[in-house]
N, C-alpha and C positions, 0 to 999 in steps of 0.2 A: 351065624353064617360064617363059614370057614373061608378065609381069604389067603391063598398062597400066591405070592407075587414074585415075578422075575423081572428084574430091571437091567437093561443093557445101556451102557454109555462108554464113551472113550475115556473119561476121567474117573479114576477110582475115588477121588475126593467127592465128586458129585454123587456117585453111587452110595457112598456111606451116608451122606446127608439125607438122601431120599429114603434109604433103609430105615434110618432113625425115625423119620417122619411117619413112614408107613406103619412101623411097629407101634409108635405112640398113638396111632389112630385105630389100632386093633387088628392089624394083619397078623395072621398066625405064623407065617414064615415068609422071609424075603430072600430070594436068591439073587446074588449080584454077579453080573457077567460083564467083564471089561472087554469091549470089542469095537472095532472101527468098521462101519458098514461100507467103507470104500472098497473093501474086499468082498465084492458081490458073490463070488463063487463059494464063499464060506458063510454067507449070511444065515443059512439054515442051521449051522452049527449051534447057534443060540437056541433055536427051537428044540433041537435034539437034547441040549443040556436041560432045558426046562422039563421036557417029557421024562428024561432020565431021573431028574430030581423029584418031580411031583406025580409022575405016572400019567399025566393027562394035560391037555391044553383046552381050556374053556373059552378064552378070549384072546384076541391078538390086537394090541394097540401099537401101531407102527407110526411113530412120529419123529423120526430122525431126519436131519437135513444138513446140507453143507452148501456153502456159497463163499466164493472168494470175495474179499472186500473190493469195493470200487464199482464203477459202471460196467455192465455186462460186456459191452463192445469196446471197452477201453483196456488198458493194461490191467492184469497180466494176460487176459484172454487173447488179445491180438498178437501178443508175443509168443504165447505158448498154448496152442489149441488143445493140448491134453487137459488143461484145466476144465474145459467145457465137457470133455468126456468124463472126467472124474466127477464133476457136478451131477451129470445125468446118472452115473453109476449109483451114487448115493441117493439122490433125490427121486429116482424113478425105478431103476432096475432092481435095487435091493429090496424095495417094497414089494415089487412083483414077485421076486424070488421067495420072500417070506410068505406072502399070501398063498402062492401056488403050493408050496410045501406044507403049509399049515392047514390048508383046507381039509384034507382027509382026517386029520386029528380033530378039527373043530366039528366036522360032521358026526363023529362018533359020540360027541357029547351034546 
């Protein structure tokens, strides 16, 4: 069974660790993409890179999230409402963006 895997994370250190683990478990190829999903408008760039590298997209596992430390209604949220916007961009809108753009490629396979 061929397994080509693309992994996206903010930290290149984490990417390298996961690549090593995936290859040790039998993955044929592991593509690493360093990206911060806070930039929702460019979320699909990751998907485009995967299709460019492997020629197809069979599965999409989207499991990224962000949260500021502390109570939701405490600081820093009460002091800076943009923290709430940023949290929703990463935790909701970037997943929607990925799913909508990935769907045509997933349907092909």
